[in-house]
PDB file of all heavy atoms in Angstrom:
ATOM      1  N   MET A   1     -11.170 -12.990  -0.764  1.00  0.00           N
ATOM      2  CA  MET A   1     -12.266 -13.541  -0.013  1.00  0.00           C
ATOM      3  C   MET A   1     -12.973 -14.589  -0.848  1.00  0.00           C
ATOM      4  O   MET A   1     -12.961 -14.533  -2.063  1.00  0.00           O
ATOM      5  CB  MET A   1     -13.264 -12.449   0.360  1.00  0.00           C
ATOM      6  CG  MET A   1     -12.745 -11.454   1.362  1.00  0.00           C
ATOM      7  SD  MET A   1     -14.053 -10.445   2.065  1.00  0.00           S
ATOM      8  CE  MET A   1     -14.966 -11.654   2.969  1.00  0.00           C
ATOM      9  N   SER A   2     -13.614 -15.503  -0.168  1.00  0.00           N
ATOM     10  CA  SER A   2     -14.444 -16.502  -0.841  1.00  0.00           C
ATOM     11  C   SER A   2     -15.854 -16.420  -0.261  1.00  0.00           C
ATOM     12  O   SER A   2     -16.098 -15.745   0.742  1.00  0.00           O
ATOM     13  CB  SER A   2     -13.870 -17.913  -0.624  1.00  0.00           C
ATOM     14  OG  SER A   2     -14.098 -18.318   0.710  1.00  0.00           O
ATOM     15  N   LEU A   3     -16.780 -17.101  -0.885  1.00  0.00           N
ATOM     16  CA  LEU A   3     -18.159 -17.106  -0.401  1.00  0.00           C
ATOM     17  C   LEU A   3     -18.283 -17.745   0.976  1.00  0.00           C
ATOM     18  O   LEU A   3     -19.250 -17.504   1.688  1.00  0.00           O
ATOM     19  CB  LEU A   3     -19.068 -17.814  -1.403  1.00  0.00           C
ATOM     20  CG  LEU A   3     -19.262 -17.094  -2.741  1.00  0.00           C
ATOM     21  CD1 LEU A   3     -20.116 -17.940  -3.675  1.00  0.00           C
ATOM     22  CD2 LEU A   3     -19.891 -15.733  -2.536  1.00  0.00           C
ATOM     23  N   ALA A   4     -17.303 -18.534   1.371  1.00  0.00           N
ATOM     24  CA  ALA A   4     -17.328 -19.184   2.681  1.00  0.00           C
ATOM     25  C   ALA A   4     -16.855 -18.256   3.804  1.00  0.00           C
ATOM     26  O   ALA A   4     -17.077 -18.536   4.974  1.00  0.00           O
ATOM     27  CB  ALA A   4     -16.471 -20.445   2.656  1.00  0.00           C
ATOM     28  N   ASP A   5     -16.205 -17.141   3.456  1.00  0.00           N
ATOM     29  CA  ASP A   5     -15.706 -16.210   4.464  1.00  0.00           C
ATOM     30  C   ASP A   5     -16.865 -15.476   5.137  1.00  0.00           C
ATOM     31  O   ASP A   5     -17.882 -15.180   4.515  1.00  0.00           O
ATOM     32  CB  ASP A   5     -14.756 -15.188   3.840  1.00  0.00           C
ATOM     33  CG  ASP A   5     -13.435 -15.797   3.422  1.00  0.00           C
ATOM     34  OD1 ASP A   5     -13.010 -16.770   4.063  1.00  0.00           O
ATOM     35  OD2 ASP A   5     -12.837 -15.296   2.454  1.00  0.00           O
ATOM     36  N   THR A   6     -16.697 -15.181   6.410  1.00  0.00           N
ATOM     37  CA  THR A   6     -17.708 -14.477   7.190  1.00  0.00           C
ATOM     38  C   THR A   6     -17.338 -12.999   7.301  1.00  0.00           C
ATOM     39  O   THR A   6     -16.228 -12.587   6.928  1.00  0.00           O
ATOM     40  CB  THR A   6     -17.805 -15.068   8.600  1.00  0.00           C
ATOM     41  OG1 THR A   6     -16.568 -14.804   9.290  1.00  0.00           O
ATOM     42  CG2 THR A   6     -18.083 -16.564   8.575  1.00  0.00           C
ATOM     43  N   LEU A   7     -18.251 -12.206   7.860  1.00  0.00           N
ATOM     44  CA  LEU A   7     -17.928 -10.808   8.120  1.00  0.00           C
ATOM     45  C   LEU A   7     -16.821 -10.703   9.164  1.00  0.00           C
ATOM     46  O   LEU A   7     -16.014  -9.781   9.130  1.00  0.00           O
ATOM     47  CB  LEU A   7     -19.173 -10.040   8.550  1.00  0.00           C
ATOM     48  CG  LEU A   7     -20.209  -9.840   7.443  1.00  0.00           C
ATOM     49  CD1 LEU A   7     -21.474  -9.208   8.013  1.00  0.00           C
ATOM     50  CD2 LEU A   7     -19.655  -9.000   6.315  1.00  0.00           C
ATOM     51  N   GLY A   8     -16.758 -11.658  10.066  1.00  0.00           N
ATOM     52  CA  GLY A   8     -15.646 -11.702  11.021  1.00  0.00           C
ATOM     53  C   GLY A   8     -14.318 -11.905  10.305  1.00  0.00           C
ATOM     54  O   GLY A   8     -13.305 -11.299  10.664  1.00  0.00           O
ATOM     55  N   ASP A   9     -14.322 -12.750   9.277  1.00  0.00           N
ATOM     56  CA  ASP A   9     -13.118 -12.954   8.462  1.00  0.00           C
ATOM     57  C   ASP A   9     -12.738 -11.658   7.746  1.00  0.00           C
ATOM     58  O   ASP A   9     -11.560 -11.299   7.663  1.00  0.00           O
ATOM     59  CB  ASP A   9     -13.330 -14.064   7.431  1.00  0.00           C
ATOM     60  CG  ASP A   9     -13.559 -15.425   8.055  1.00  0.00           C
ATOM     61  OD1 ASP A   9     -13.054 -15.679   9.160  1.00  0.00           O
ATOM     62  OD2 ASP A   9     -14.271 -16.238   7.417  1.00  0.00           O
ATOM     63  N   LEU A  10     -13.741 -10.954   7.207  1.00  0.00           N
ATOM     64  CA  LEU A  10     -13.486  -9.676   6.530  1.00  0.00           C
ATOM     65  C   LEU A  10     -12.865  -8.689   7.513  1.00  0.00           C
ATOM     66  O   LEU A  10     -11.899  -7.997   7.176  1.00  0.00           O
ATOM     67  CB  LEU A  10     -14.775  -9.111   5.946  1.00  0.00           C
ATOM     68  CG  LEU A  10     -14.666  -7.721   5.328  1.00  0.00           C
ATOM     69  CD1 LEU A  10     -13.666  -7.698   4.180  1.00  0.00           C
ATOM     70  CD2 LEU A  10     -16.040  -7.238   4.860  1.00  0.00           C
ATOM     71  N   HIS A  11     -13.391  -8.638   8.711  1.00  0.00           N
ATOM     72  CA  HIS A  11     -12.825  -7.762   9.749  1.00  0.00           C
ATOM     73  C   HIS A  11     -11.339  -8.082   9.968  1.00  0.00           C
ATOM     74  O   HIS A  11     -10.504  -7.173  10.006  1.00  0.00           O
ATOM     75  CB  HIS A  11     -13.606  -7.919  11.055  1.00  0.00           C
ATOM     76  CG  HIS A  11     -12.918  -7.346  12.244  1.00  0.00           C
ATOM     77  ND1 HIS A  11     -12.804  -5.998  12.455  1.00  0.00           N
ATOM     78  CD2 HIS A  11     -12.288  -7.945  13.280  1.00  0.00           C
ATOM     79  CE1 HIS A  11     -12.134  -5.792  13.577  1.00  0.00           C
ATOM     80  NE2 HIS A  11     -11.820  -6.959  14.102  1.00  0.00           N
ATOM     81  N   ALA A  12     -11.018  -9.349  10.093  1.00  0.00           N
ATOM     82  CA  ALA A  12      -9.624  -9.753  10.317  1.00  0.00           C
ATOM     83  C   ALA A  12      -8.740  -9.361   9.133  1.00  0.00           C
ATOM     84  O   ALA A  12      -7.603  -8.911   9.324  1.00  0.00           O
ATOM     85  CB  ALA A  12      -9.554 -11.263  10.567  1.00  0.00           C
ATOM     86  N   MET A  13      -9.260  -9.499   7.916  1.00  0.00           N
ATOM     87  CA  MET A  13      -8.482  -9.129   6.723  1.00  0.00           C
ATOM     88  C   MET A  13      -8.220  -7.628   6.678  1.00  0.00           C
ATOM     89  O   MET A  13      -7.118  -7.191   6.324  1.00  0.00           O
ATOM     90  CB  MET A  13      -9.224  -9.563   5.463  1.00  0.00           C
ATOM     91  CG  MET A  13      -9.270 -11.047   5.267  1.00  0.00           C
ATOM     92  SD  MET A  13     -10.252 -11.421   3.790  1.00  0.00           S
ATOM     93  CE  MET A  13     -10.698 -13.106   4.114  1.00  0.00           C
ATOM     94  N   ILE A  14      -9.229  -6.825   7.033  1.00  0.00           N
ATOM     95  CA  ILE A  14      -9.053  -5.369   7.066  1.00  0.00           C
ATOM     96  C   ILE A  14      -8.021  -4.996   8.112  1.00  0.00           C
ATOM     97  O   ILE A  14      -7.130  -4.174   7.869  1.00  0.00           O
ATOM     98  CB  ILE A  14     -10.397  -4.659   7.336  1.00  0.00           C
ATOM     99  CG1 ILE A  14     -11.342  -4.849   6.143  1.00  0.00           C
ATOM    100  CG2 ILE A  14     -10.183  -3.174   7.638  1.00  0.00           C
ATOM    101  CD1 ILE A  14     -12.773  -4.431   6.408  1.00  0.00           C
ATOM    102  N   GLN A  15      -8.112  -5.616   9.298  1.00  0.00           N
ATOM    103  CA  GLN A  15      -7.154  -5.352  10.370  1.00  0.00           C
ATOM    104  C   GLN A  15      -5.727  -5.631   9.905  1.00  0.00           C
ATOM    105  O   GLN A  15      -4.824  -4.837  10.146  1.00  0.00           O
ATOM    106  CB  GLN A  15      -7.467  -6.226  11.595  1.00  0.00           C
ATOM    107  CG  GLN A  15      -8.761  -5.913  12.276  1.00  0.00           C
ATOM    108  CD  GLN A  15      -8.708  -4.643  13.087  1.00  0.00           C
ATOM    109  OE1 GLN A  15      -7.722  -4.349  13.757  1.00  0.00           O
ATOM    110  NE2 GLN A  15      -9.772  -3.890  13.052  1.00  0.00           N
ATOM    111  N   LYS A  16      -5.555  -6.763   9.242  1.00  0.00           N
ATOM    112  CA  LYS A  16      -4.217  -7.156   8.780  1.00  0.00           C
ATOM    113  C   LYS A  16      -3.723  -6.240   7.660  1.00  0.00           C
ATOM    114  O   LYS A  16      -2.577  -5.807   7.667  1.00  0.00           O
ATOM    115  CB  LYS A  16      -4.243  -8.605   8.312  1.00  0.00           C
ATOM    116  CG  LYS A  16      -2.887  -9.136   7.932  1.00  0.00           C
ATOM    117  CD  LYS A  16      -2.932 -10.608   7.600  1.00  0.00           C
ATOM    118  CE  LYS A  16      -1.547 -11.111   7.243  1.00  0.00           C
ATOM    119  NZ  LYS A  16      -1.547 -12.538   6.935  1.00  0.00           N
ATOM    120  N   ALA A  17      -4.593  -5.917   6.712  1.00  0.00           N
ATOM    121  CA  ALA A  17      -4.195  -5.098   5.561  1.00  0.00           C
ATOM    122  C   ALA A  17      -3.733  -3.705   5.981  1.00  0.00           C
ATOM    123  O   ALA A  17      -2.810  -3.147   5.390  1.00  0.00           O
ATOM    124  CB  ALA A  17      -5.349  -4.990   4.575  1.00  0.00           C
ATOM    125  N   PHE A  18      -4.379  -3.130   6.998  1.00  0.00           N
ATOM    126  CA  PHE A  18      -4.045  -1.785   7.435  1.00  0.00           C
ATOM    127  C   PHE A  18      -3.186  -1.761   8.700  1.00  0.00           C
ATOM    128  O   PHE A  18      -2.932  -0.701   9.260  1.00  0.00           O
ATOM    129  CB  PHE A  18      -5.327  -0.963   7.638  1.00  0.00           C
ATOM    130  CG  PHE A  18      -6.021  -0.643   6.345  1.00  0.00           C
ATOM    131  CD1 PHE A  18      -7.062  -1.437   5.889  1.00  0.00           C
ATOM    132  CD2 PHE A  18      -5.609   0.427   5.564  1.00  0.00           C
ATOM    133  CE1 PHE A  18      -7.700  -1.161   4.688  1.00  0.00           C
ATOM    134  CE2 PHE A  18      -6.231   0.715   4.371  1.00  0.00           C
ATOM    135  CZ  PHE A  18      -7.286  -0.080   3.930  1.00  0.00           C
ATOM    136  N   GLN A  19      -2.756  -2.943   9.130  1.00  0.00           N
ATOM    137  CA  GLN A  19      -1.902  -3.098  10.305  1.00  0.00           C
ATOM    138  C   GLN A  19      -2.511  -2.428  11.535  1.00  0.00           C
ATOM    139  O   GLN A  19      -1.838  -1.765  12.312  1.00  0.00           O
ATOM    140  CB  GLN A  19      -0.495  -2.572  10.024  1.00  0.00           C
ATOM    141  CG  GLN A  19       0.190  -3.323   8.899  1.00  0.00           C
ATOM    142  CD  GLN A  19       1.552  -2.776   8.570  1.00  0.00           C
ATOM    143  OE1 GLN A  19       1.946  -1.697   8.976  1.00  0.00           O
ATOM    144  NE2 GLN A  19       2.298  -3.542   7.792  1.00  0.00           N
ATOM    145  N   PHE A  20      -3.833  -2.609  11.715  1.00  0.00           N
ATOM    146  CA  PHE A  20      -4.530  -2.104  12.896  1.00  0.00           C
ATOM    147  C   PHE A  20      -4.390  -3.104  14.027  1.00  0.00           C
ATOM    148  O   PHE A  20      -4.290  -4.297  13.806  1.00  0.00           O
ATOM    149  CB  PHE A  20      -6.026  -1.923  12.622  1.00  0.00           C
ATOM    150  CG  PHE A  20      -6.379  -0.813  11.670  1.00  0.00           C
ATOM    151  CD1 PHE A  20      -7.528  -0.902  10.899  1.00  0.00           C
ATOM    152  CD2 PHE A  20      -5.600   0.318  11.549  1.00  0.00           C
ATOM    153  CE1 PHE A  20      -7.883   0.111  10.024  1.00  0.00           C
ATOM    154  CE2 PHE A  20      -5.947   1.331  10.678  1.00  0.00           C
ATOM    155  CZ  PHE A  20      -7.097   1.232   9.917  1.00  0.00           C
ATOM    156  N   ASP A  21      -4.411  -2.593  15.254  1.00  0.00           N
ATOM    157  CA  ASP A  21      -4.510  -3.462  16.421  1.00  0.00           C
ATOM    158  C   ASP A  21      -5.972  -3.878  16.556  1.00  0.00           C
ATOM    159  O   ASP A  21      -6.875  -3.130  16.202  1.00  0.00           O
ATOM    160  CB  ASP A  21      -4.079  -2.732  17.690  1.00  0.00           C
ATOM    161  CG  ASP A  21      -2.598  -2.384  17.675  1.00  0.00           C
ATOM    162  OD1 ASP A  21      -1.822  -3.159  17.091  1.00  0.00           O
ATOM    163  OD2 ASP A  21      -2.231  -1.342  18.241  1.00  0.00           O
ATOM    164  N   ASP A  22      -6.220  -5.044  17.073  1.00  0.00           N
ATOM    165  CA  ASP A  22      -7.595  -5.516  17.246  1.00  0.00           C
ATOM    166  C   ASP A  22      -8.088  -5.091  18.632  1.00  0.00           C
ATOM    167  O   ASP A  22      -8.388  -5.903  19.482  1.00  0.00           O
ATOM    168  CB  ASP A  22      -7.669  -7.036  17.073  1.00  0.00           C
ATOM    169  CG  ASP A  22      -9.095  -7.543  17.012  1.00  0.00           C
ATOM    170  OD1 ASP A  22     -10.008  -6.747  16.750  1.00  0.00           O
ATOM    171  OD2 ASP A  22      -9.289  -8.747  17.248  1.00  0.00           O
ATOM    172  N   ASP A  23      -8.158  -3.767  18.840  1.00  0.00           N
ATOM    173  CA  ASP A  23      -8.485  -3.256  20.170  1.00  0.00           C
ATOM    174  C   ASP A  23      -9.744  -2.388  20.194  1.00  0.00           C
ATOM    175  O   ASP A  23      -9.930  -1.572  21.088  1.00  0.00           O
ATOM    176  CB  ASP A  23      -7.308  -2.476  20.738  1.00  0.00           C
ATOM    177  CG  ASP A  23      -6.930  -1.281  19.884  1.00  0.00           C
ATOM    178  OD1 ASP A  23      -7.475  -1.135  18.777  1.00  0.00           O
ATOM    179  OD2 ASP A  23      -6.089  -0.483  20.332  1.00  0.00           O
ATOM    180  N   HIS A  24     -10.607  -2.568  19.194  1.00  0.00           N
ATOM    181  CA  HIS A  24     -11.850  -1.798  19.176  1.00  0.00           C
ATOM    182  C   HIS A  24     -12.998  -2.648  18.651  1.00  0.00           C
ATOM    183  O   HIS A  24     -12.789  -3.664  18.007  1.00  0.00           O
ATOM    184  CB  HIS A  24     -11.685  -0.536  18.330  1.00  0.00           C
ATOM    185  CG  HIS A  24     -11.444  -0.817  16.882  1.00  0.00           C
ATOM    186  ND1 HIS A  24     -10.210  -1.157  16.379  1.00  0.00           N
ATOM    187  CD2 HIS A  24     -12.296  -0.845  15.828  1.00  0.00           C
ATOM    188  CE1 HIS A  24     -10.307  -1.377  15.076  1.00  0.00           C
ATOM    189  NE2 HIS A  24     -11.564  -1.191  14.719  1.00  0.00           N
ATOM    190  N   LEU A  25     -14.189  -2.221  18.957  1.00  0.00           N
ATOM    191  CA  LEU A  25     -15.380  -2.934  18.499  1.00  0.00           C
ATOM    192  C   LEU A  25     -15.619  -2.612  17.029  1.00  0.00           C
ATOM    193  O   LEU A  25     -15.162  -1.599  16.523  1.00  0.00           O
ATOM    194  CB  LEU A  25     -16.583  -2.520  19.337  1.00  0.00           C
ATOM    195  CG  LEU A  25     -16.427  -2.715  20.840  1.00  0.00           C
ATOM    196  CD1 LEU A  25     -17.646  -2.171  21.561  1.00  0.00           C
ATOM    197  CD2 LEU A  25     -16.218  -4.172  21.168  1.00  0.00           C
ATOM    198  N   TYR A  26     -16.379  -3.459  16.351  1.00  0.00           N
ATOM    199  CA  TYR A  26     -16.700  -3.202  14.953  1.00  0.00           C
ATOM    200  C   TYR A  26     -18.100  -3.698  14.653  1.00  0.00           C
ATOM    201  O   TYR A  26     -18.654  -4.524  15.372  1.00  0.00           O
ATOM    202  CB  TYR A  26     -15.695  -3.884  14.025  1.00  0.00           C
ATOM    203  CG  TYR A  26     -15.773  -5.393  14.035  1.00  0.00           C
ATOM    204  CD1 TYR A  26     -16.585  -6.062  13.125  1.00  0.00           C
ATOM    205  CD2 TYR A  26     -15.053  -6.159  14.946  1.00  0.00           C
ATOM    206  CE1 TYR A  26     -16.671  -7.450  13.124  1.00  0.00           C
ATOM    207  CE2 TYR A  26     -15.140  -7.533  14.960  1.00  0.00           C
ATOM    208  CZ  TYR A  26     -15.943  -8.173  14.042  1.00  0.00           C
ATOM    209  OH  TYR A  26     -16.042  -9.542  14.044  1.00  0.00           O
ATOM    210  N   ALA A  27     -18.672  -3.145  13.593  1.00  0.00           N
ATOM    211  CA  ALA A  27     -19.981  -3.585  13.118  1.00  0.00           C
ATOM    212  C   ALA A  27     -20.036  -3.368  11.617  1.00  0.00           C
ATOM    213  O   ALA A  27     -19.343  -2.504  11.076  1.00  0.00           O
ATOM    214  CB  ALA A  27     -21.097  -2.802  13.797  1.00  0.00           C
ATOM    215  N   PHE A  28     -20.836  -4.168  10.941  1.00  0.00           N
ATOM    216  CA  PHE A  28     -21.090  -4.014   9.516  1.00  0.00           C
ATOM    217  C   PHE A  28     -22.570  -3.716   9.344  1.00  0.00           C
ATOM    218  O   PHE A  28     -23.413  -4.352   9.972  1.00  0.00           O
ATOM    219  CB  PHE A  28     -20.734  -5.291   8.747  1.00  0.00           C
ATOM    220  CG  PHE A  28     -19.257  -5.562   8.680  1.00  0.00           C
ATOM    221  CD1 PHE A  28     -18.646  -6.381   9.611  1.00  0.00           C
ATOM    222  CD2 PHE A  28     -18.477  -4.994   7.695  1.00  0.00           C
ATOM    223  CE1 PHE A  28     -17.284  -6.642   9.559  1.00  0.00           C
ATOM    224  CE2 PHE A  28     -17.113  -5.244   7.626  1.00  0.00           C
ATOM    225  CZ  PHE A  28     -16.518  -6.064   8.563  1.00  0.00           C
ATOM    226  N   TYR A  29     -22.891  -2.741   8.510  1.00  0.00           N
ATOM    227  CA  TYR A  29     -24.274  -2.374   8.223  1.00  0.00           C
ATOM    228  C   TYR A  29     -24.564  -2.757   6.780  1.00  0.00           C
ATOM    229  O   TYR A  29     -23.889  -2.292   5.864  1.00  0.00           O
ATOM    230  CB  TYR A  29     -24.485  -0.875   8.433  1.00  0.00           C
ATOM    231  CG  TYR A  29     -24.150  -0.460   9.847  1.00  0.00           C
ATOM    232  CD1 TYR A  29     -22.882  -0.015  10.182  1.00  0.00           C
ATOM    233  CD2 TYR A  29     -25.100  -0.558  10.852  1.00  0.00           C
ATOM    234  CE1 TYR A  29     -22.565   0.343  11.479  1.00  0.00           C
ATOM    235  CE2 TYR A  29     -24.798  -0.200  12.161  1.00  0.00           C
ATOM    236  CZ  TYR A  29     -23.527   0.252  12.464  1.00  0.00           C
ATOM    237  OH  TYR A  29     -23.226   0.593  13.755  1.00  0.00           O
ATOM    238  N   VAL A  30     -25.557  -3.619   6.580  1.00  0.00           N
ATOM    239  CA  VAL A  30     -25.870  -4.154   5.260  1.00  0.00           C
ATOM    240  C   VAL A  30     -27.311  -3.775   4.915  1.00  0.00           C
ATOM    241  O   VAL A  30     -28.218  -3.958   5.724  1.00  0.00           O
ATOM    242  CB  VAL A  30     -25.705  -5.690   5.238  1.00  0.00           C
ATOM    243  CG1 VAL A  30     -26.040  -6.254   3.872  1.00  0.00           C
ATOM    244  CG2 VAL A  30     -24.291  -6.084   5.656  1.00  0.00           C
ATOM    245  N   GLY A  31     -27.505  -3.269   3.713  1.00  0.00           N
ATOM    246  CA  GLY A  31     -28.834  -2.860   3.285  1.00  0.00           C
ATOM    247  C   GLY A  31     -29.103  -1.420   3.666  1.00  0.00           C
ATOM    248  O   GLY A  31     -28.217  -0.680   4.084  1.00  0.00           O
ATOM    249  N   HIS A  32     -30.383  -1.019   3.524  1.00  0.00           N
ATOM    250  CA  HIS A  32     -30.713   0.344   3.914  1.00  0.00           C
ATOM    251  C   HIS A  32     -32.203   0.463   4.201  1.00  0.00           C
ATOM    252  O   HIS A  32     -33.000  -0.387   3.825  1.00  0.00           O
ATOM    253  CB  HIS A  32     -30.155   1.292   2.882  1.00  0.00           C
ATOM    254  CG  HIS A  32     -31.036   2.025   1.969  1.00  0.00           C
ATOM    255  ND1 HIS A  32     -32.369   1.837   1.810  1.00  0.00           N
ATOM    256  CD2 HIS A  32     -30.739   3.037   1.116  1.00  0.00           C
ATOM    257  CE1 HIS A  32     -32.849   2.679   0.930  1.00  0.00           C
ATOM    258  NE2 HIS A  32     -31.882   3.395   0.485  1.00  0.00           N
ATOM    259  N   GLY A  33     -32.549   1.479   4.955  1.00  0.00           N
ATOM    260  CA  GLY A  33     -33.940   1.666   5.347  1.00  0.00           C
ATOM    261  C   GLY A  33     -34.409   0.569   6.287  1.00  0.00           C
ATOM    262  O   GLY A  33     -33.670   0.089   7.139  1.00  0.00           O
ATOM    263  N   SER A  34     -35.662   0.164   6.102  1.00  0.00           N
ATOM    264  CA  SER A  34     -36.231  -0.856   6.998  1.00  0.00           C
ATOM    265  C   SER A  34     -35.614  -2.235   6.783  1.00  0.00           C
ATOM    266  O   SER A  34     -35.803  -3.130   7.602  1.00  0.00           O
ATOM    267  CB  SER A  34     -37.744  -0.936   6.795  1.00  0.00           C
ATOM    268  OG  SER A  34     -38.040  -1.341   5.471  1.00  0.00           O
ATOM    269  N   LEU A  35     -34.861  -2.398   5.696  1.00  0.00           N
ATOM    270  CA  LEU A  35     -34.210  -3.685   5.412  1.00  0.00           C
ATOM    271  C   LEU A  35     -32.776  -3.747   5.930  1.00  0.00           C
ATOM    272  O   LEU A  35     -32.096  -4.749   5.756  1.00  0.00           O
ATOM    273  CB  LEU A  35     -34.219  -3.961   3.906  1.00  0.00           C
ATOM    274  CG  LEU A  35     -35.598  -4.061   3.269  1.00  0.00           C
ATOM    275  CD1 LEU A  35     -35.459  -4.252   1.761  1.00  0.00           C
ATOM    276  CD2 LEU A  35     -36.406  -5.181   3.879  1.00  0.00           C
ATOM    277  N   GLN A  36     -32.303  -2.668   6.560  1.00  0.00           N
ATOM    278  CA  GLN A  36     -30.927  -2.640   7.047  1.00  0.00           C
ATOM    279  C   GLN A  36     -30.735  -3.638   8.178  1.00  0.00           C
ATOM    280  O   GLN A  36     -31.555  -3.752   9.077  1.00  0.00           O
ATOM    281  CB  GLN A  36     -30.540  -1.253   7.538  1.00  0.00           C
ATOM    282  CG  GLN A  36     -29.082  -1.181   7.968  1.00  0.00           C
ATOM    283  CD  GLN A  36     -28.671   0.222   8.356  1.00  0.00           C
ATOM    284  OE1 GLN A  36     -29.479   1.136   8.401  1.00  0.00           O
ATOM    285  NE2 GLN A  36     -27.404   0.391   8.632  1.00  0.00           N
ATOM    286  N   ARG A  37     -29.632  -4.363   8.114  1.00  0.00           N
ATOM    287  CA  ARG A  37     -29.243  -5.311   9.164  1.00  0.00           C
ATOM    288  C   ARG A  37     -27.892  -4.888   9.702  1.00  0.00           C
ATOM    289  O   ARG A  37     -27.048  -4.414   8.963  1.00  0.00           O
ATOM    290  CB  ARG A  37     -29.124  -6.730   8.593  1.00  0.00           C
ATOM    291  CG  ARG A  37     -30.345  -7.288   7.936  1.00  0.00           C
ATOM    292  CD  ARG A  37     -31.223  -8.142   8.813  1.00  0.00           C
ATOM    293  NE  ARG A  37     -30.548  -8.901   9.834  1.00  0.00           N
ATOM    294  CZ  ARG A  37     -30.503 -10.212   9.928  1.00  0.00           C
ATOM    295  NH1 ARG A  37     -31.105 -10.957   9.020  1.00  0.00           N
ATOM    296  NH2 ARG A  37     -29.901 -10.807  10.919  1.00  0.00           N
ATOM    297  N   THR A  38     -27.692  -5.081  10.984  1.00  0.00           N
ATOM    298  CA  THR A  38     -26.419  -4.769  11.627  1.00  0.00           C
ATOM    299  C   THR A  38     -25.789  -6.062  12.107  1.00  0.00           C
ATOM    300  O   THR A  38     -26.447  -6.874  12.762  1.00  0.00           O
ATOM    301  CB  THR A  38     -26.630  -3.827  12.833  1.00  0.00           C
ATOM    302  OG1 THR A  38     -27.285  -2.644  12.386  1.00  0.00           O
ATOM    303  CG2 THR A  38     -25.312  -3.469  13.491  1.00  0.00           C
ATOM    304  N   TYR A  39     -24.541  -6.263  11.743  1.00  0.00           N
ATOM    305  CA  TYR A  39     -23.770  -7.424  12.176  1.00  0.00           C
ATOM    306  C   TYR A  39     -22.599  -6.911  12.986  1.00  0.00           C
ATOM    307  O   TYR A  39     -21.844  -6.061  12.530  1.00  0.00           O
ATOM    308  CB  TYR A  39     -23.259  -8.219  10.968  1.00  0.00           C
ATOM    309  CG  TYR A  39     -24.362  -8.718  10.086  1.00  0.00           C
ATOM    310  CD1 TYR A  39     -24.838  -7.974   9.030  1.00  0.00           C
ATOM    311  CD2 TYR A  39     -24.935  -9.962  10.321  1.00  0.00           C
ATOM    312  CE1 TYR A  39     -25.870  -8.442   8.220  1.00  0.00           C
ATOM    313  CE2 TYR A  39     -25.965 -10.448   9.521  1.00  0.00           C
ATOM    314  CZ  TYR A  39     -26.421  -9.675   8.471  1.00  0.00           C
ATOM    315  OH  TYR A  39     -27.436 -10.135   7.678  1.00  0.00           O
ATOM    316  N   MET A  40     -22.443  -7.416  14.222  1.00  0.00           N
ATOM    317  CA  MET A  40     -21.345  -6.952  15.063  1.00  0.00           C
ATOM    318  C   MET A  40     -20.714  -8.124  15.802  1.00  0.00           C
ATOM    319  O   MET A  40     -21.308  -9.198  15.889  1.00  0.00           O
ATOM    320  CB  MET A  40     -21.827  -5.893  16.039  1.00  0.00           C
ATOM    321  CG  MET A  40     -22.883  -6.355  17.005  1.00  0.00           C
ATOM    322  SD  MET A  40     -23.511  -5.039  18.061  1.00  0.00           S
ATOM    323  CE  MET A  40     -24.559  -4.152  16.939  1.00  0.00           C
ATOM    324  N   SER A  41     -19.536  -7.864  16.329  1.00  0.00           N
ATOM    325  CA  SER A  41     -18.825  -8.901  17.071  1.00  0.00           C
ATOM    326  C   SER A  41     -19.563  -9.219  18.367  1.00  0.00           C
ATOM    327  O   SER A  41     -20.360  -8.425  18.860  1.00  0.00           O
ATOM    328  CB  SER A  41     -17.409  -8.440  17.395  1.00  0.00           C
ATOM    329  OG  SER A  41     -17.431  -7.435  18.372  1.00  0.00           O
ATOM    330  N   GLY A  42     -19.324 -10.389  18.905  1.00  0.00           N
ATOM    331  CA  GLY A  42     -19.919 -10.763  20.172  1.00  0.00           C
ATOM    332  C   GLY A  42     -19.556  -9.796  21.290  1.00  0.00           C
ATOM    333  O   GLY A  42     -20.363  -9.510  22.165  1.00  0.00           O
ATOM    334  N   ARG A  43     -18.356  -9.262  21.253  1.00  0.00           N
ATOM    335  CA  ARG A  43     -17.915  -8.289  22.275  1.00  0.00           C
ATOM    336  C   ARG A  43     -18.756  -7.026  22.202  1.00  0.00           C
ATOM    337  O   ARG A  43     -19.058  -6.422  23.206  1.00  0.00           O
ATOM    338  CB  ARG A  43     -16.445  -7.930  22.101  1.00  0.00           C
ATOM    339  CG  ARG A  43     -15.500  -9.045  22.373  1.00  0.00           C
ATOM    340  CD  ARG A  43     -14.060  -8.619  22.287  1.00  0.00           C
ATOM    341  NE  ARG A  43     -13.832  -7.622  21.242  1.00  0.00           N
ATOM    342  CZ  ARG A  43     -12.651  -7.223  20.843  1.00  0.00           C
ATOM    343  NH1 ARG A  43     -11.584  -7.733  21.373  1.00  0.00           N
ATOM    344  NH2 ARG A  43     -12.521  -6.320  19.908  1.00  0.00           N
ATOM    345  N   ALA A  44     -19.141  -6.620  20.993  1.00  0.00           N
ATOM    346  CA  ALA A  44     -19.912  -5.378  20.830  1.00  0.00           C
ATOM    347  C   ALA A  44     -21.326  -5.547  21.359  1.00  0.00           C
ATOM    348  O   ALA A  44     -21.943  -4.584  21.794  1.00  0.00           O
ATOM    349  CB  ALA A  44     -19.955  -4.980  19.355  1.00  0.00           C
ATOM    350  N   GLN A  45     -21.845  -6.750  21.334  1.00  0.00           N
ATOM    351  CA  GLN A  45     -23.196  -6.991  21.810  1.00  0.00           C
ATOM    352  C   GLN A  45     -23.288  -6.961  23.324  1.00  0.00           C
ATOM    353  O   GLN A  45     -24.338  -6.725  23.881  1.00  0.00           O
ATOM    354  CB  GLN A  45     -23.718  -8.331  21.266  1.00  0.00           C
ATOM    355  CG  GLN A  45     -23.896  -8.313  19.774  1.00  0.00           C
ATOM    356  CD  GLN A  45     -24.317  -9.657  19.214  1.00  0.00           C
ATOM    357  OE1 GLN A  45     -24.504 -10.604  19.953  1.00  0.00           O
ATOM    358  NE2 GLN A  45     -24.451  -9.742  17.912  1.00  0.00           N
ATOM    359  N   ASP A  46     -22.161  -7.225  23.983  1.00  0.00           N
ATOM    360  CA  ASP A  46     -22.129  -7.201  25.461  1.00  0.00           C
ATOM    361  C   ASP A  46     -22.141  -5.798  25.886  1.00  0.00           C
ATOM    362  O   ASP A  46     -22.245  -5.075  26.516  1.00  0.00           O
ATOM    363  CB  ASP A  46     -20.899  -7.921  26.011  1.00  0.00           C
ATOM    364  CG  ASP A  46     -20.954  -9.409  25.713  1.00  0.00           C
ATOM    365  OD1 ASP A  46     -22.050  -9.929  25.493  1.00  0.00           O
ATOM    366  OD2 ASP A  46     -19.883 -10.028  25.716  1.00  0.00           O
TER     367      ASP A  46
END
């Protein structure tokens, strides 16, 4: 990964590394407590 890669890019790399199908929603949780942020795919927000 590089600093230019997004969390979406990380998701794609994980999918490829573990040979998963891209058939489920995903989210990343960063931080903790009141500072926690959730990043999810556009599909998950719908």
